[in-house]
TORKOL-4160 file (C-alpha; in steps of 0.2 Angstrom, whole numbers, padded with zeros to 4 digits, m for minus):
377
<pt num="1" X="0001" Y="m0001" Z="0001"/>
<pt num="2" X="0014" Y="0013" Z="0003"/>
<pt num="3" X="0020" Y="0011" Z="m0014"/>
<pt num="4" X="0004" Y="0020" Z="m0021"/>
<pt num="5" X="0010" Y="0035" Z="m0012"/>
<pt num="6" X="0026" Y="0035" Z="m0018"/>
<pt num="7" X="0019" Y="0031" Z="m0036"/>
<pt num="8" X="0006" Y="0044" Z="m0035"/>
<pt num="9" X="0019" Y="0060" Z="m0034"/>
<pt num="10" X="0025" Y="0057" Z="m0053"/>
<pt num="11" X="0008" Y="0053" Z="m0059"/>
<pt num="12" X="0002" Y="0069" Z="m0052"/>
<pt num="13" X="0016" Y="0078" Z="m0062"/>
<pt num="14" X="0013" Y="0068" Z="m0077"/>
<pt num="15" X="m0004" Y="0076" Z="m0077"/>
<pt num="16" X="0003" Y="0092" Z="m0076"/>
<pt num="17" X="m0007" Y="0096" Z="m0058"/>
<pt num="18" X="m0002" Y="0112" Z="m0048"/>
<pt num="19" X="0014" Y="0114" Z="m0041"/>
<pt num="20" X="0005" Y="0118" Z="m0023"/>
<pt num="21" X="m0005" Y="0100" Z="m0028"/>
<pt num="22" X="0011" Y="0090" Z="m0030"/>
<pt num="23" X="0020" Y="0099" Z="m0015"/>
<pt num="24" X="0006" Y="0093" Z="m0001"/>
<pt num="25" X="0005" Y="0074" Z="m0009"/>
<pt num="26" X="0021" Y="0073" Z="m0009"/>
<pt num="27" X="0023" Y="0080" Z="0010"/>
<pt num="28" X="0007" Y="0068" Z="0017"/>
<pt num="29" X="0015" Y="0055" Z="0007"/>
<pt num="30" X="0032" Y="0058" Z="0014"/>
<pt num="31" X="0023" Y="0058" Z="0033"/>
<pt num="32" X="0013" Y="0043" Z="0031"/>
<pt num="33" X="0028" Y="0033" Z="0024"/>
<pt num="34" X="0039" Y="0040" Z="0039"/>
<pt num="35" X="0024" Y="0033" Z="0052"/>
<pt num="36" X="0023" Y="0018" Z="0046"/>
<pt num="37" X="0042" Y="0017" Z="0045"/>
<pt num="38" X="0045" Y="0022" Z="0064"/>
<pt num="39" X="0048" Y="0006" Z="0073"/>
<pt num="40" X="0051" Y="m0004" Z="0058"/>
<pt num="41" X="0060" Y="m0022" Z="0063"/>
<pt num="42" X="0063" Y="m0033" Z="0049"/>
<pt num="43" X="0055" Y="m0051" Z="0051"/>
<pt num="44" X="0070" Y="m0064" Z="0056"/>
<pt num="45" X="0067" Y="m0077" Z="0038"/>
<pt num="46" X="0067" Y="m0060" Z="0028"/>
<pt num="47" X="0082" Y="m0052" Z="0021"/>
<pt num="48" X="0087" Y="m0034" Z="0026"/>
<pt num="49" X="0083" Y="m0020" Z="0014"/>
<pt num="50" X="0100" Y="m0013" Z="0015"/>
<pt num="51" X="0108" Y="m0029" Z="0013"/>
<pt num="52" X="0098" Y="m0032" Z="m0002"/>
<pt num="53" X="0105" Y="m0015" Z="m0010"/>
<pt num="54" X="0122" Y="m0026" Z="m0011"/>
<pt num="55" X="0114" Y="m0040" Z="m0021"/>
<pt num="56" X="0104" Y="m0028" Z="m0033"/>
<pt num="57" X="0108" Y="m0043" Z="m0047"/>
<pt num="58" X="0098" Y="m0055" Z="m0037"/>
<pt num="59" X="0084" Y="m0045" Z="m0032"/>
<pt num="60" X="0080" Y="m0038" Z="m0051"/>
<pt num="61" X="0080" Y="m0058" Z="m0055"/>
<pt num="62" X="0069" Y="m0062" Z="m0040"/>
<pt num="63" X="0059" Y="m0048" Z="m0046"/>
<pt num="64" X="0058" Y="m0053" Z="m0067"/>
<pt num="65" X="0054" Y="m0069" Z="m0063"/>
<pt num="66" X="0040" Y="m0064" Z="m0051"/>
<pt num="67" X="0033" Y="m0054" Z="m0066"/>
<pt num="68" X="0035" Y="m0069" Z="m0078"/>
<pt num="69" X="0026" Y="m0081" Z="m0065"/>
<pt num="70" X="0009" Y="m0080" Z="m0072"/>
<pt num="71" X="0014" Y="m0083" Z="m0092"/>
<pt num="72" X="0028" Y="m0096" Z="m0083"/>
<pt num="73" X="0013" Y="m0106" Z="m0077"/>
<pt num="74" X="0000" Y="m0102" Z="m0090"/>
<pt num="75" X="0013" Y="m0110" Z="m0103"/>
<pt num="76" X="0017" Y="m0125" Z="m0092"/>
<pt num="77" X="0037" Y="m0120" Z="m0093"/>
<pt num="78" X="0048" Y="m0128" Z="m0079"/>
<pt num="79" X="0061" Y="m0117" Z="m0079"/>
<pt num="80" X="0065" Y="m0104" Z="m0068"/>
<pt num="81" X="0075" Y="m0096" Z="m0081"/>
<pt num="82" X="0060" Y="m0097" Z="m0092"/>
<pt num="83" X="0050" Y="m0084" Z="m0079"/>
<pt num="84" X="0063" Y="m0073" Z="m0077"/>
<pt num="85" X="0066" Y="m0071" Z="m0097"/>
<pt num="86" X="0048" Y="m0067" Z="m0098"/>
<pt num="87" X="0049" Y="m0055" Z="m0084"/>
<pt num="88" X="0060" Y="m0047" Z="m0092"/>
<pt num="89" X="0053" Y="m0047" Z="m0109"/>
<pt num="90" X="0036" Y="m0039" Z="m0101"/>
<pt num="91" X="0048" Y="m0026" Z="m0092"/>
<pt num="92" X="0056" Y="m0021" Z="m0108"/>
<pt num="93" X="0038" Y="m0019" Z="m0115"/>
<pt num="94" X="0033" Y="m0009" Z="m0102"/>
<pt num="95" X="0048" Y="0004" Z="m0102"/>
<pt num="96" X="0044" Y="0004" Z="m0121"/>
<pt num="97" X="0026" Y="0011" Z="m0118"/>
<pt num="98" X="0031" Y="0022" Z="m0105"/>
<pt num="99" X="0045" Y="0030" Z="m0118"/>
<pt num="100" X="0028" Y="0030" Z="m0131"/>
<pt num="101" X="0018" Y="0039" Z="m0118"/>
<pt num="102" X="0031" Y="0051" Z="m0112"/>
<pt num="103" X="0032" Y="0058" Z="m0130"/>
<pt num="104" X="0016" Y="0060" Z="m0133"/>
<pt num="105" X="0010" Y="0066" Z="m0115"/>
<pt num="106" X="m0003" Y="0080" Z="m0123"/>
<pt num="107" X="m0011" Y="0067" Z="m0133"/>
<pt num="108" X="m0012" Y="0053" Z="m0120"/>
<pt num="109" X="m0028" Y="0044" Z="m0116"/>
<pt num="110" X="m0034" Y="0043" Z="m0097"/>
<pt num="111" X="m0037" Y="0026" Z="m0100"/>
<pt num="112" X="m0018" Y="0020" Z="m0106"/>
<pt num="113" X="m0011" Y="0030" Z="m0090"/>
<pt num="114" X="m0023" Y="0022" Z="m0078"/>
<pt num="115" X="m0015" Y="0004" Z="m0086"/>
<pt num="116" X="0000" Y="0011" Z="m0085"/>
<pt num="117" X="0000" Y="0016" Z="m0068"/>
<pt num="118" X="m0007" Y="m0002" Z="m0065"/>
<pt num="119" X="0009" Y="m0010" Z="m0073"/>
<pt num="120" X="0020" Y="0002" Z="m0064"/>
<pt num="121" X="0012" Y="m0003" Z="m0046"/>
<pt num="122" X="0014" Y="m0021" Z="m0050"/>
<pt num="123" X="0033" Y="m0017" Z="m0055"/>
<pt num="124" X="0036" Y="m0008" Z="m0040"/>
<pt num="125" X="0028" Y="m0020" Z="m0031"/>
<pt num="126" X="0040" Y="m0035" Z="m0036"/>
<pt num="127" X="0056" Y="m0026" Z="m0035"/>
<pt num="128" X="0048" Y="m0022" Z="m0016"/>
<pt num="129" X="0046" Y="m0040" Z="m0014"/>
<pt num="130" X="0061" Y="m0045" Z="m0021"/>
<pt num="131" X="0072" Y="m0033" Z="m0008"/>
<pt num="132" X="0065" Y="m0044" Z="0008"/>
<pt num="133" X="0064" Y="m0061" Z="0000"/>
<pt num="134" X="0080" Y="m0062" Z="m0015"/>
<pt num="135" X="0086" Y="m0076" Z="m0002"/>
<pt num="136" X="0073" Y="m0088" Z="m0004"/>
<pt num="137" X="0080" Y="m0090" Z="m0022"/>
<pt num="138" X="0068" Y="m0087" Z="m0039"/>
<pt num="139" X="0058" Y="m0105" Z="m0034"/>
<pt num="140" X="0049" Y="m0094" Z="m0023"/>
<pt num="141" X="0046" Y="m0079" Z="m0034"/>
<pt num="142" X="0034" Y="m0093" Z="m0042"/>
<pt num="143" X="0023" Y="m0097" Z="m0028"/>
<pt num="144" X="0004" Y="m0097" Z="m0034"/>
<pt num="145" X="0000" Y="m0081" Z="m0021"/>
<pt num="146" X="0012" Y="m0070" Z="m0034"/>
<pt num="147" X="0003" Y="m0074" Z="m0052"/>
<pt num="148" X="m0013" Y="m0064" Z="m0048"/>
<pt num="149" X="m0005" Y="m0046" Z="m0049"/>
<pt num="150" X="0008" Y="m0051" Z="m0059"/>
<pt num="151" X="m0007" Y="m0057" Z="m0072"/>
<pt num="152" X="m0013" Y="m0039" Z="m0069"/>
<pt num="153" X="0004" Y="m0031" Z="m0077"/>
<pt num="154" X="0002" Y="m0043" Z="m0092"/>
<pt num="155" X="m0016" Y="m0038" Z="m0094"/>
<pt num="156" X="m0015" Y="m0019" Z="m0092"/>
<pt num="157" X="0000" Y="m0022" Z="m0107"/>
<pt num="158" X="m0012" Y="m0031" Z="m0118"/>
<pt num="159" X="m0025" Y="m0019" Z="m0116"/>
<pt num="160" X="m0012" Y="m0004" Z="m0118"/>
<pt num="161" X="m0007" Y="m0014" Z="m0135"/>
<pt num="162" X="m0023" Y="m0016" Z="m0139"/>
<pt num="163" X="m0026" Y="0003" Z="m0138"/>
<pt num="164" X="m0010" Y="0008" Z="m0147"/>
<pt num="165" X="m0015" Y="m0006" Z="m0161"/>
<pt num="166" X="m0032" Y="0003" Z="m0164"/>
<pt num="167" X="m0023" Y="0019" Z="m0171"/>
<pt num="168" X="m0012" Y="0011" Z="m0182"/>
<pt num="169" X="m0023" Y="m0002" Z="m0191"/>
<pt num="170" X="m0038" Y="m0013" Z="m0188"/>
<pt num="171" X="m0030" Y="m0028" Z="m0193"/>
<pt num="172" X="m0017" Y="m0025" Z="m0180"/>
<pt num="173" X="m0030" Y="m0024" Z="m0166"/>
<pt num="174" X="m0040" Y="m0039" Z="m0173"/>
<pt num="175" X="m0024" Y="m0047" Z="m0170"/>
<pt num="176" X="m0020" Y="m0041" Z="m0153"/>
<pt num="177" X="m0038" Y="m0045" Z="m0149"/>
<pt num="178" X="m0038" Y="m0063" Z="m0154"/>
<pt num="179" X="m0021" Y="m0064" Z="m0145"/>
<pt num="180" X="m0030" Y="m0058" Z="m0129"/>
<pt num="181" X="m0042" Y="m0073" Z="m0132"/>
<pt num="182" X="m0029" Y="m0086" Z="m0131"/>
<pt num="183" X="m0023" Y="m0079" Z="m0114"/>
<pt num="184" X="m0039" Y="m0081" Z="m0107"/>
<pt num="185" X="m0040" Y="m0099" Z="m0114"/>
<pt num="186" X="m0023" Y="m0103" Z="m0106"/>
<pt num="187" X="m0027" Y="m0095" Z="m0091"/>
<pt num="188" X="m0043" Y="m0105" Z="m0090"/>
<pt num="189" X="m0034" Y="m0120" Z="m0092"/>
<pt num="190" X="m0021" Y="m0116" Z="m0081"/>
<pt num="191" X="m0032" Y="m0115" Z="m0066"/>
<pt num="192" X="m0032" Y="m0132" Z="m0062"/>
<pt num="193" X="m0013" Y="m0132" Z="m0059"/>
<pt num="194" X="m0014" Y="m0118" Z="m0046"/>
<pt num="195" X="m0030" Y="m0127" Z="m0038"/>
<pt num="196" X="m0018" Y="m0142" Z="m0036"/>
<pt num="197" X="m0002" Y="m0132" Z="m0028"/>
<pt num="198" X="m0016" Y="m0123" Z="m0017"/>
<pt num="199" X="m0024" Y="m0140" Z="m0012"/>
<pt num="200" X="m0007" Y="m0148" Z="m0007"/>
<pt num="201" X="m0002" Y="m0130" Z="0003"/>
<pt num="202" X="m0018" Y="m0133" Z="0012"/>
<pt num="203" X="m0016" Y="m0151" Z="0017"/>
<pt num="204" X="0003" Y="m0147" Z="0021"/>
<pt num="205" X="m0003" Y="m0134" Z="0033"/>
<pt num="206" X="m0018" Y="m0144" Z="0040"/>
<pt num="207" X="m0005" Y="m0161" Z="0044"/>
<pt num="208" X="0006" Y="m0150" Z="0053"/>
<pt num="209" X="m0008" Y="m0145" Z="0068"/>
<pt num="210" X="m0008" Y="m0161" Z="0076"/>
<pt num="211" X="0012" Y="m0156" Z="0081"/>
<pt num="212" X="0009" Y="m0139" Z="0086"/>
<pt num="213" X="m0005" Y="m0144" Z="0098"/>
<pt num="214" X="0005" Y="m0159" Z="0105"/>
<pt num="215" X="0020" Y="m0149" Z="0105"/>
<pt num="216" X="0030" Y="m0162" Z="0096"/>
<pt num="217" X="0045" Y="m0159" Z="0085"/>
<pt num="218" X="0040" Y="m0167" Z="0068"/>
<pt num="219" X="0053" Y="m0159" Z="0058"/>
<pt num="220" X="0045" Y="m0167" Z="0042"/>
<pt num="221" X="0026" Y="m0158" Z="0045"/>
<pt num="222" X="0032" Y="m0144" Z="0052"/>
<pt num="223" X="0045" Y="m0140" Z="0041"/>
<pt num="224" X="0031" Y="m0140" Z="0027"/>
<pt num="225" X="0024" Y="m0125" Z="0037"/>
<pt num="226" X="0039" Y="m0116" Z="0041"/>
<pt num="227" X="0056" Y="m0116" Z="0037"/>
<pt num="228" X="0062" Y="m0114" Z="0054"/>
<pt num="229" X="0055" Y="m0127" Z="0067"/>
<pt num="230" X="0061" Y="m0116" Z="0080"/>
<pt num="231" X="0051" Y="m0101" Z="0074"/>
<pt num="232" X="0035" Y="m0113" Z="0076"/>
<pt num="233" X="0038" Y="m0119" Z="0094"/>
<pt num="234" X="0045" Y="m0098" Z="0098"/>
<pt num="235" X="0026" Y="m0093" Z="0094"/>
<pt num="236" X="0016" Y="m0106" Z="0100"/>
<pt num="237" X="0015" Y="m0103" Z="0118"/>
<pt num="238" X="0007" Y="m0085" Z="0110"/>
<pt num="239" X="m0006" Y="m0095" Z="0101"/>
<pt num="240" X="m0009" Y="m0104" Z="0116"/>
<pt num="241" X="m0014" Y="m0092" Z="0128"/>
<pt num="242" X="m0022" Y="m0081" Z="0114"/>
<pt num="243" X="m0033" Y="m0097" Z="0108"/>
<pt num="244" X="m0026" Y="m0090" Z="0090"/>
<pt num="245" X="m0024" Y="m0103" Z="0075"/>
<pt num="246" X="m0026" Y="m0122" Z="0079"/>
<pt num="247" X="m0029" Y="m0116" Z="0097"/>
<pt num="248" X="m0045" Y="m0109" Z="0094"/>
<pt num="249" X="m0052" Y="m0128" Z="0091"/>
<pt num="250" X="m0064" Y="m0132" Z="0105"/>
<pt num="251" X="m0052" Y="m0148" Z="0107"/>
<pt num="252" X="m0035" Y="m0138" Z="0109"/>
<pt num="253" X="m0037" Y="m0138" Z="0128"/>
<pt num="254" X="m0037" Y="m0157" Z="0132"/>
<pt num="255" X="m0019" Y="m0161" Z="0132"/>
<pt num="256" X="m0015" Y="m0169" Z="0148"/>
<pt num="257" X="m0033" Y="m0169" Z="0153"/>
<pt num="258" X="m0043" Y="m0185" Z="0155"/>
<pt num="259" X="m0057" Y="m0184" Z="0143"/>
<pt num="260" X="m0074" Y="m0175" Z="0150"/>
<pt num="261" X="m0090" Y="m0184" Z="0155"/>
<pt num="262" X="m0100" Y="m0192" Z="0140"/>
<pt num="263" X="m0081" Y="m0193" Z="0130"/>
<pt num="264" X="m0079" Y="m0208" Z="0137"/>
<pt num="265" X="m0069" Y="m0221" Z="0124"/>
<pt num="266" X="m0070" Y="m0235" Z="0134"/>
<pt num="267" X="m0086" Y="m0241" Z="0128"/>
<pt num="268" X="m0085" Y="m0236" Z="0110"/>
<pt num="269" X="m0084" Y="m0250" Z="0094"/>
<pt num="270" X="m0070" Y="m0253" Z="0084"/>
<pt num="271" X="m0066" Y="m0240" Z="0068"/>
<pt num="272" X="m0066" Y="m0247" Z="0051"/>
<pt num="273" X="m0048" Y="m0243" Z="0047"/>
<pt num="274" X="m0033" Y="m0246" Z="0057"/>
<pt num="275" X="m0019" Y="m0238" Z="0065"/>
<pt num="276" X="m0002" Y="m0244" Z="0058"/>
<pt num="277" X="0013" Y="m0236" Z="0065"/>
<pt num="278" X="0019" Y="m0227" Z="0079"/>
<pt num="279" X="0035" Y="m0220" Z="0073"/>
<pt num="280" X="0048" Y="m0208" Z="0086"/>
<pt num="281" X="0054" Y="m0193" Z="0083"/>
<pt num="282" X="0071" Y="m0187" Z="0085"/>
<pt num="283" X="0069" Y="m0169" Z="0090"/>
<pt num="284" X="0076" Y="m0170" Z="0109"/>
<pt num="285" X="0069" Y="m0154" Z="0114"/>
<pt num="286" X="0051" Y="m0159" Z="0108"/>
<pt num="287" X="0051" Y="m0177" Z="0110"/>
<pt num="288" X="0037" Y="m0187" Z="0104"/>
<pt num="289" X="0031" Y="m0198" Z="0092"/>
<pt num="290" X="0019" Y="m0199" Z="0075"/>
<pt num="291" X="0005" Y="m0210" Z="0070"/>
<pt num="292" X="m0001" Y="m0215" Z="0055"/>
<pt num="293" X="m0016" Y="m0225" Z="0048"/>
<pt num="294" X="m0029" Y="m0227" Z="0039"/>
<pt num="295" X="m0049" Y="m0225" Z="0039"/>
<pt num="296" X="m0060" Y="m0234" Z="0030"/>
<pt num="297" X="m0072" Y="m0223" Z="0016"/>
<pt num="298" X="m0087" Y="m0231" Z="0023"/>
<pt num="299" X="m0085" Y="m0224" Z="0040"/>
<pt num="300" X="m0075" Y="m0206" Z="0035"/>
<pt num="301" X="m0093" Y="m0198" Z="0031"/>
<pt num="302" X="m0100" Y="m0202" Z="0047"/>
<pt num="303" X="m0085" Y="m0194" Z="0057"/>
<pt num="304" X="m0077" Y="m0178" Z="0058"/>
<pt num="305" X="m0059" Y="m0177" Z="0055"/>
<pt num="306" X="m0051" Y="m0176" Z="0073"/>
<pt num="307" X="m0042" Y="m0192" Z="0082"/>
<pt num="308" X="m0037" Y="m0191" Z="0098"/>
<pt num="309" X="m0024" Y="m0200" Z="0107"/>
<pt num="310" X="m0028" Y="m0208" Z="0125"/>
<pt num="311" X="m0017" Y="m0217" Z="0136"/>
<pt num="312" X="m0022" Y="m0232" Z="0148"/>
<pt num="313" X="m0027" Y="m0218" Z="0162"/>
<pt num="314" X="m0038" Y="m0211" Z="0150"/>
<pt num="315" X="m0030" Y="m0194" Z="0148"/>
<pt num="316" X="m0027" Y="m0187" Z="0129"/>
<pt num="317" X="m0010" Y="m0186" Z="0126"/>
<pt num="318" X="m0010" Y="m0180" Z="0108"/>
<pt num="319" X="m0021" Y="m0177" Z="0091"/>
<pt num="320" X="m0021" Y="m0182" Z="0074"/>
<pt num="321" X="m0033" Y="m0178" Z="0058"/>
<pt num="322" X="m0040" Y="m0189" Z="0046"/>
<pt num="323" X="m0042" Y="m0185" Z="0026"/>
<pt num="324" X="m0022" Y="m0181" Z="0023"/>
<pt num="325" X="m0013" Y="m0187" Z="0012"/>
<pt num="326" X="0002" Y="m0191" Z="0022"/>
<pt num="327" X="0016" Y="m0203" Z="0018"/>
<pt num="328" X="0007" Y="m0222" Z="0016"/>
<pt num="329" X="0013" Y="m0234" Z="0025"/>
<pt num="330" X="0006" Y="m0250" Z="0018"/>
<pt num="331" X="0017" Y="m0259" Z="0005"/>
<pt num="332" X="0008" Y="m0250" Z="m0013"/>
<pt num="333" X="m0006" Y="m0243" Z="m0004"/>
<pt num="334" X="m0023" Y="m0241" Z="m0016"/>
<pt num="335" X="m0027" Y="m0221" Z="m0019"/>
<pt num="336" X="m0043" Y="m0225" Z="m0006"/>
<pt num="337" X="m0030" Y="m0229" Z="0007"/>
<pt num="338" X="m0019" Y="m0213" Z="0002"/>
<pt num="339" X="m0036" Y="m0201" Z="0002"/>
<pt num="340" X="m0041" Y="m0207" Z="0019"/>
<pt num="341" X="m0025" Y="m0208" Z="0027"/>
<pt num="342" X="m0023" Y="m0202" Z="0045"/>
<pt num="343" X="m0008" Y="m0193" Z="0053"/>
<pt num="344" X="m0006" Y="m0190" Z="0074"/>
<pt num="345" X="0007" Y="m0184" Z="0086"/>
<pt num="346" X="0009" Y="m0188" Z="0103"/>
<pt num="347" X="0020" Y="m0186" Z="0118"/>
<pt num="348" X="0034" Y="m0194" Z="0125"/>
<pt num="349" X="0024" Y="m0209" Z="0131"/>
<pt num="350" X="0028" Y="m0228" Z="0129"/>
<pt num="351" X="0017" Y="m0230" Z="0114"/>
<pt num="352" X="0010" Y="m0248" Z="0119"/>
<pt num="353" X="0000" Y="m0238" Z="0132"/>
<pt num="354" X="m0009" Y="m0226" Z="0120"/>
<pt num="355" X="m0025" Y="m0230" Z="0111"/>
<pt num="356" X="m0031" Y="m0219" Z="0095"/>
<pt num="357" X="m0050" Y="m0213" Z="0095"/>
<pt num="358" X="m0059" Y="m0205" Z="0080"/>
<pt num="359" X="m0070" Y="m0191" Z="0086"/>
<pt num="360" X="m0090" Y="m0187" Z="0078"/>
<pt num="361" X="m0093" Y="m0170" Z="0075"/>
<pt num="362" X="m0099" Y="m0166" Z="0093"/>
<pt num="363" X="m0082" Y="m0171" Z="0099"/>
<pt num="364" X="m0088" Y="m0188" Z="0105"/>
<pt num="365" X="m0076" Y="m0203" Z="0102"/>
<pt num="366" X="m0086" Y="m0212" Z="0089"/>
<pt num="367" X="m0076" Y="m0228" Z="0087"/>
<pt num="368" X="m0058" Y="m0236" Z="0092"/>
<pt num="369" X="m0043" Y="m0237" Z="0080"/>
<pt num="370" X="m0034" Y="m0248" Z="0093"/>
<pt num="371" X="m0015" Y="m0247" Z="0098"/>
<pt num="372" X="m0002" Y="m0247" Z="0084"/>
<pt num="373" X="0002" Y="m0262" Z="0077"/>
<pt num="374" X="0020" Y="m0257" Z="0073"/>
<pt num="375" X="0034" Y="m0248" Z="0083"/>
<pt num="376" X="0048" Y="m0241" Z="0076"/>
<pt num="377" X="0060" Y="m0234" Z="0088"/>
């Protein structure tokens, strides 16, 4: 949002607003920007913007890759270098239009200025993102969340191209419009790819929930959520105290407590599924176990996606979630097994004393998954 303040001053000058207006806009913009930056601290995992000034080549590559992101996805390309080259081509076209507008400012159409300003905003956004994230590499610049704003950049350039084509020849205008139609079709065809990527990210985040709730250092699960496991545990207590994120759920405070009245698990029937494995985790600071198994497709519709682990004294020692695409345990598992995989985490306790229960939607145990069939230390 601060970029708008920075870009509005040259735009006001371009439109030949009175000097007083430009001065007031610049002064208020500087005050707003200054108030935002007072006390600003760079996030731990981000690069220092001032350090980035010593690596402008890598910042530029990151920004160009982010600009090329949507076309890279539309064309189903694999190399990040291809996205960088596409971004460079788009930036060259952007500067070409800027040069033409500067030479024909008196005859510039307002809509062209608006479209050019949108493109300029996106370019500035990619540069600002690059200043903070250049250390993550170009693969991070190809994240799906960056595709939408970058696509606005290409759409603005396309519309400006169409406007210029109309001035020269009707045939050229039709060609540009046809190219736009092809791009829209490619956009539609690329959506399943983005949906699959988004679903994968959502599942990775969901799979990390039980480890956070149980306070277990399952690096494989947690690193899908965040690069630094220590950062996750540093913020865990604050989330717990504020009942935020995964701790906002109704079952988040069950850990270490006996199942409440009405939630007795001793008389429930067995689940149509299995508890395959308890795997010892190697984190000495946050010891515990990962549990995995399968819930039968015929029963999952009657249950919530929640699983609890209870010791022999009926105390809750861990949490699990079903309907996850976790690591398959069985040899050559079927697709049905993959779709109904469940993953859980519980603390540093003998797995032979722990039983898994699937919960109903009202958080009452519906059926028992039993104890682990195999224990791997």
